C-alpha positions as CSV (number, residue, x, y, z in Angstrom):
1,M,-70.9,-35.4,-31.0
2,D,-74.6,-35.1,-31.5
3,R,-76.6,-34.1,-28.4
4,I,-78.9,-36.7,-27.0
5,L,-82.4,-35.2,-26.9
6,L,-85.5,-36.4,-25.2
7,Q,-88.7,-35.7,-27.1
8,Y,-91.8,-35.0,-25.1
9,S,-95.4,-35.3,-26.4
10,D,-95.1,-31.9,-28.0
11,P,-92.9,-32.5,-31.1
12,G,-91.3,-29.0,-30.8
13,Q,-90.2,-29.5,-27.2
14,R,-86.9,-31.2,-26.8
15,V,-84.5,-31.2,-23.9
16,E,-80.9,-32.5,-24.0
17,I,-80.1,-35.2,-21.4
18,G,-76.7,-33.8,-20.5
19,I,-75.4,-36.6,-18.3
20,Y,-76.2,-39.2,-21.0
21,T,-74.5,-37.1,-23.7
22,K,-71.4,-36.8,-21.5
23,M,-71.4,-40.6,-20.8
24,L,-71.5,-41.4,-24.5
25,S,-68.7,-38.8,-25.2
26,D,-66.6,-40.3,-22.4
27,A,-67.2,-43.8,-23.7
28,R,-66.2,-42.8,-27.2
29,N,-63.0,-41.2,-26.0
30,T,-62.2,-44.3,-23.9
31,A,-62.8,-46.6,-26.9
32,M,-60.6,-44.4,-29.1
33,E,-57.8,-44.4,-26.5
34,R,-58.0,-48.2,-26.3
35,L,-57.9,-48.5,-30.0
36,K,-54.8,-46.3,-30.2
37,Q,-53.1,-48.3,-27.5
38,A,-53.8,-51.6,-29.3
39,A,-52.4,-50.2,-32.5
40,K,-49.3,-49.0,-30.7
41,E,-48.8,-52.5,-29.2
42,L,-48.9,-53.9,-32.8
43,G,-46.2,-51.5,-33.8
44,A,-48.5,-49.3,-35.9
45,N,-48.1,-45.5,-36.2
46,A,-51.5,-44.7,-37.7
47,I,-55.1,-45.9,-37.8
48,I,-57.4,-45.6,-40.8
49,E,-61.1,-46.3,-41.4
50,I,-62.1,-45.8,-37.7
51,R,-65.7,-46.8,-37.0
52,F,-67.7,-46.6,-33.8
53,D,-70.4,-49.0,-33.0
54,T,-72.8,-48.9,-30.1
55,S,-75.2,-51.6,-28.8
56,E,-77.5,-52.0,-25.9
57,L,-76.5,-54.8,-23.5
58,S,-79.5,-54.5,-21.3
59,N,-82.1,-51.8,-20.3
60,Y,-79.4,-50.1,-18.2
61,M,-76.1,-50.7,-20.2
62,N,-74.8,-49.7,-23.5
63,E,-71.4,-50.5,-25.0
64,M,-69.3,-48.5,-27.5
65,V,-66.6,-50.1,-29.6
66,A,-64.0,-48.4,-31.8
67,N,-62.7,-50.4,-34.8
68,G,-60.1,-49.4,-37.3
69,T,-57.2,-50.7,-39.3
70,A,-53.7,-50.2,-37.7
71,I,-51.1,-49.4,-40.3
72,I,-47.4,-48.4,-40.5
73,V,-46.7,-45.3,-42.5
74,D,-43.0,-45.4,-43.5
75,D,-42.6,-42.0,-45.1
76,I,-44.4,-39.1,-43.5
77,K,-43.4,-35.9,-45.4
78,N,-45.6,-33.6,-43.3
79,E,-46.9,-33.5,-39.8
80,P,-49.9,-35.8,-39.6
81,E,-53.3,-34.2,-39.2
82,I,-54.7,-34.7,-35.7
83,V,-58.5,-35.0,-35.8
84,S,-60.3,-34.2,-32.5
85,L,-63.2,-36.4,-31.5
86,S,-64.8,-33.7,-29.3
């Protein structure tokens, strides 16, 4: 995940806002877990075309949503590739 940087008046001076970066990473992981659970409840064994969207709900709240297409793969010849979000 990209780091969240705060830019000061000096264009070359940037500082990561660590707690905000962690909050967004945690939100993304939670959204992904909820997406996987929803796909499992539908009987799917894979998700394709995963997208993450964020939006500002107010000055103090943001939301992160994971969208994807739940599918059933009938014939898996090899172990599926696990892609880490971290």
